[in-house]
N, C-alpha and C positions, 0 to 999 in steps of 0.2 A: 834239228838244232844240236850242236856239239858242245860239250863241256871239256875244258882242258883239266887234266890232273897235273898238279905241280907240287914241288917242294920249295918252300920259301925259307931262306936263311937270313936272319937278322940278329945282330948283337949276340951271336953264339947260340941262338935258339932256332930250331927248325920246326916248321909247320907243314903238314901234308894234307892235301884235300883237293876238291874241285873248285875252280874259279867260277864265281857267280857274277851276273851282271851288277855293275856298280853305278851309282848316280854321279860319280866323279872320277876323272882320270888319275887323280892323285892317290886313290886308295884301291887296294886289291881286296875283294870280299871272297873269303874262303869258306867252303863247307867242309868241316872236319869230320873225321870218322865217328866222333861222338854224336853227330847230328847237329851240333851247334855251329853257328856262323861267327866268324871274326873278321874285322877289318884291319888291314895293315897298310901303313903308309908305304908308297912305292919308293920313296927316297931312302937310299941305303939298304934296300932289300935285294938280295940275289935270288933270281927265279930259276929254278931247275925244272924243265918240262919232263913229265913222266908219261906222256901219251894223252889220248883224248877218248871220249865215249859219246855215242849218239844217244840222245835222250828222247823220251816219248813226246810226240807233239800233243798239244791239247786236243781233246775230242771236238769234232765239229758239232755245231748246233744241229739237232735232229728234231724231226717232227714228233710231237708227243700227244698222246691222248689226254684229254682233260681229266684231271683227277679230283679227288674229294677236297684236297687242300692245294693251295698255290704256294710255291716256295720262290720268293722274289729276292734277288741278290742286289745289295747295294755296296758290296765290296768288303774289305777288311780281312783280318787274319783267318777268320772262319772260312773264307772263300779261297784260301790258298790251295794250290794243286801240288801234290808231291810227285816227283819223278822217282820211282822206287829203285832204279838201278843205282842211283847216287844219293838219294835222300834229299836232293835239292828241292826247294820250294819256290813256286812261281805263282804270281797272281793269276787267277782264272777268270775269264770272261764268261764262262759257261758253268752255272751251278750244277749241271748234270755231271761234271767231272767229280764233284764232291759227293753227290748223291749215289753214284755208282759204287762207292766204297762203303756204303751203309746198307748192307742187305737187310738189316733189321727194320729199316724204314718201311719196307713193303709189307711187313707184318702189322704195322701201325695204321697205315692208310695208303690209299692211292694218291698220286700227286703229279703235278706238272711243274716245271721250273721255267724261270725267265730271268735274264740278267738285265737289270735296270742301269746299274753303274758298276764299273770295276775301278774302285778308287780307294784311297786312304781316307779314313773317316775324319781325320783332322782337316781335310780339304772340303768337307761337306758345307753347303751353304743353304740358306732358306729356299732358293730356287729348286734344289734337289728334293727337298721335302715336298714341295708342291707337285713336282713331276711324279714322285713315288706315290703320293696320296691319290693322284688321279688314276694310277695303275691299280691301286688297291680298290678304289671305288668301282672300277670296271669289273674287277673280279667279283665283288659283292653283288653288283647288278646282274652278273651272269650266273649267280646262284652258288658261288663257292661256299664250302662249309667252314673254312678257316684259312688264315694267312700266316705264313712264316716269313719274316723279313731277316735275311742274312745281313749283318752289319758289323763294321769295326767297332771295337769296344770304347775307344777314346771319346767319341761323341754320341754313342748310342742313346744315352739318357736325354740328350737334347732332341734327337729325332723322335724318341718315344713320346716325349712331352708334346712336341709339335703335332704329331699324329693324333694325340688325345684331343687337341682342339679342332683339327681339321676334319676328323672323322668321329664326331660325337655320337654317342648312343649306337655304336656299332652293333649290329645284330649277331655278329660272329666274332670269335677270338682273332685278334691281330697280335702276333707274338714276335717280338724282336729277339734275336739270338746272335751271340758272337762267340769268340774264343780268345782267351788270354794266351794260350800256347799254340803255336802253329802245328799243323797235322804231322810234321816230320818228327816231333818230339814225343818220347814215350809218355810224358806227362800231359799230353794234349787234353783239353777239356771239350774239344769240338764235338766229338761223337755223342757224349752224354747230353750235352746242351741241345744239340740239334734234335736228337731222338725225343727228348722230353718236350721240346718246343712243338714238334709235330703232334705229340700226344695231347698237349694243351690245345693246339689248333683244332683238334677233333673233339675237344672236351666241352663242358657246359658253361665255362666262364667267358662271357662276351665282353671282354675289356681289351684295351690297348695296354700291353705290358712287356716286360723284359724277362726272359727265361735264362738263368745262369746258375752255375754251381751254388748250392746252399752252404757247403762246407769245403774244406780243402780235399776231402775224400771223394771218390767216385761213387757216391751213394744216391743222392737225389738233388733236385733243383728247386729253387724258389721262383715263383712267378710274381714279379714286382709290378705294381701299378705304374703306368708310364710317366705320370707326373710326380711320383714320389721316389723314384729310383735314382741312384747316383753311383758312379764308379768311385770307390773309396780306397783302392790300392792299385799300384802300378802294374803288378804282375801276379798277385794271388788269384787262384781260380775262383775264390768266393769274393771277388772284388766288389760286386754290386750289392748294395744294401738299400732297404726301404727306409727313408728318412721320416722320423716322426710318425711312423705308421708300421703296422705289420705288413708282411707280404700278402698278396692276394691269396696265395695257395702254395702248397707243396706239390711238386710233380715228380712221380716215380713210375716211369713206364714199365720198368721191370716187374714191379709188384701190381701193376694195373691200378695205380692210386693217384687221384687228384683230390687233395684234402684242402678244402677252403679254410682260410684263417681269418677272414673278415667278410663283411657284406660286399656283394658284388652284383653286377648286372648279369642276368642269365641269358643263355643263348635264345635268340628269337624275341626277347622282350623289347629291344630297342628298335627304333626306325631311324636309319642312318640320316644324320644331319651333316651334309658335306659342305665345307667351305675351305678351299685350299689357297685362299689369297693371303700371301705373306709379304710383309714389308722387310726388305733386306737391309734397310738403312737404320739399324738399331744397334746400340753399343751396350756391352756389359763391362763395367769397370769395377775393379776391386779397390776398396779404400785402403790406404796405408799411411803411416806417419810420413809427413813431408809431401803429401799430394799438392801439386802446385796449381795455383789459380789459372795459369796459362794453359794447362792441360784441360781444365774444365771449360775454359773459353772455346777451345778447339772443338768441343763436343756440339757446338751450335750447328755443325754441319750435318748432324744426325737428326732423324725424325723422332727418335725416342731414346732414352737412356735408362738402363737399369744399373743401380749401384749395389754391390755386395758390401754393405756397410759393416762396421765393427759392432759387436755386441747386439743391442736391441735395434740396431739400424742407424748407426751414427756416422757422420762425417765431421771434419774439422769446422767448427763454427766460431770458436774462440769467444764465448760470451763474457769471459772475465778479463779479457785483454792482457793475456800473459805474454811476456817478451818472447820473441823468436817464433811465435805461432803464425802460420799462414792460413788464415780462415778462407774457406772457399764458399762461404755462405752468400756473398754478393753475386758470385757467378751462378750459383744454384738458383737464386732468385731471378736472375736475368733469363736463365733457360726456361723456367716455369712461366715467367711473364710473357715470353715470346711464343708461348703455346706448345713448347716441346714437353711432352710428358716425361717426368722424372720419377722413376719407380724405385722403391727400396726393398731389398732382401737382406738377409743377414749371412755373413760369411761363416758364422758359427754353425750353420746348417740346422742343428736341432734347436727347437724353440721357435717363437714367433716374433715378428717385428712389433715393437711397441714404441711409438714416438711420443708418448704422453708422460714418460717417467722422468727423463732428464731434460735439462734446458736445451741441450743440442737437438734432441729429437723434436721438442716443441717448436724450436726455431725452424727446423727443416719442414715440419708439417705446416707451419704458418706460411712458409715460402711456397708451398704447393706440392711438396713431395707426397707421392701416393704409396700406400702399402702398410700403414699402421694396422696391426691386427692379423696380417697375413702370415701364415707359416710355410709359405712356398720356398722351394729351393731357388738359388739364383738362376739355375738353368730353366726351371719351370716358369719363373717370372719373365725371363728374357724371351723364351719362345712364345709365351702368351702375348707379350707386347708386340712381337713381330706379327702375330696373328691378328690381334685387335687392330693394329695400325694398318693392316692389309685391307680392312673394310670400313674403318671409322677414322675420321679426322678431327671431329669436334673434341677439344680437350676435356670438357665435362663428361661427355659420353664415354670417352676413352677411360677416364677414371672410374666411372660406374662399371664398365665392362671388366676392367682389371680386377676390381674388388668383388665381382660376382662369381662365385665358384661354379665351374661348369664341368670339370673333369677330375675332381679330387685334388686339384692343386692347392686349394685352401680347405683345411679341415677346421670346422668351427670349434670342436672340442678336442683338445690334445689328450692322447692316451699315455698313461704311465706304464712303461714296459717293466 
């Protein structure tokens, strides 16, 4: 593969670098000397060609001996491949491309790699979770000591929650890991995150979780429980936080330290309960002022709905008949009466749903809305409903299963941090 080096001139400003592949013909994507990428509209841009360079092709899949841990790739920034002559970054279909640049990994464990998907995490769907969970089950059945899942950060907390339901009581660690900064940037977090994830996969905590930077520094990582984690910043390296819970542990491979921060399942204690049936026809809707009844009517096409309500778990019910209010209570009642489970979470994130405090909550609960008392995140509630509806259709049993905590998604007693 060849990359062109060009100088672009537009509105009296010049930019020089390598042209990267672009998703549209209307934009030129340029890799600058600084390592950053920029996109410039072709319209009105003068292109001066400066030559071209041959870049390294990706390595071919090679046969690997089975290792102590399995590194399975689902795509994302952490799986980017750097072409070091130019600093250009390309998606990699072979996680061995990444692992060969981490010589420290061999000091932590032996491993083998496999690519499940090469995709952007925002394109992830429940079907991908089911396929990946099947691959993890096979590794566990074959006696693996731990699993590292390479994943894009945007939806990693959805996947970790889904895995927590599909692979309950895992006897070995299942560690999701991603990167906020691509490997071509000096501030990349990929190296520290992956090495600590591998260290956790060899460690004593048999949980599904997410390993990412604990601080903005390159010091140590947190291991967050899969159903309690959430991405809380668009670009910071410490973007992931445990919601209404401490992280499971601190991981610091450089100091040989895994420091548990809360109760957890230990390696070998659990016997895997596998169920990867997921219903893809579930919606997650954020409540907002002006939510229209027509939109709620359209949700009848789904098999289940999760609302991220305001405050304690509220939607517009207009109990006092205020002018200009569009109540959606009749539509919510119709959904529940038709047998479609309607589940409530709070967009506040911290705290728990309580539908007993205000009139709006009581009206929603009377209509059949599920979730009062739960402190789940919207993502944990959504993925759980996908999973529950994958194997249960009876509305009463769905409600019972949703409110029965199985993977730390509902904590009965809130901690004050």
